[in-house]
C-alpha angles and dihedrals in degrees: 000000000000092000089052092051091046092053091046091050093052091046092054092046091053090049093046094242096145097166093055089045091055090047092054091044090055089048091051092050090047091053090050091050092047090050092051092047092049091048091051092047091049090049091049091048090050091049091049090049091050092047091049091049089050091048093050091047092052092046091051090051089048089049091055091049091051093048089055091047092050093048091049094048091048090051092049091048090053091050091050091050088054092050097050096075089048091054089050090051090051090057092049092051092046097050092044095048117116100168142023090261090060090058098050094091091050099090092058088064094046099057090121112140120181115230123212114254112261114222121181102199104147093118093045092049090049090053091052100041095045094042092238093129086094089068089076106085099181109097092200092052093048092049092048092049091052092044093051097051094042089052091046090052092051091048091050091051091048093049091049087052087055088055090057094042091049090059092047092051092046093052097050107141089227089066093066095098089047094048092047089063092064097038088052097046135142092023096045115203107238089213092065113122108246098162090107093062110106090002111119089188093062118100089221092052089051092046092053089047090052091050092051091047092048093051093049103039101031107028093037114023098031092046089047090055091050092051093046093051091050090047091053093048093042094051092048090050092047091055091051091050093049090053091048096053097042 
């Protein structure tokens, strides 16, 4: 096409047909401009397609992370639900105890160990560190993503604090008479002080009560609340992602 226009232009110049020459020159320039515009549009379309592919890929990775988080939180919530009746039984045994022998079954109902909160945030961290968070255009989706991971970070910090507090509660000096019962079992030392058993005025009785209360209300119920809030946020975020990638 350009060779044809060039030949036509030279032909008109040789024949002195300036007007026709200008007309073909304008046509040639117009074709060049159209070609540039089309090339730019094609490049923009290709960039948008690549960005969309990258966005979908990141959202699918985020979706997988969330599905693992939700499954883990549901599992932890089920374990907590199974532990709650055991914690109630521990209280019943403790308040009904009249001797060291009555307390021997108690540890089997207190085997409640807090687990660290599992957060799968590889996709989210990639979005942040690579600057690809901008690829997500939905304001609601971006806000929910940020809210979920900020809430997960706070929950993880809180649960780790429970770890530390659990050790502090367990090493209360007033628990020594209580702990000696289990370190001495099954050959209980008859010289063990058991005057605190069934005595609400005793510091040891109160320390054991605090420990039982901590394990039930902090390790169980507070953790349950953390898991349930993350489950609610995670499921809402998962729905938004599924709509976005459809």
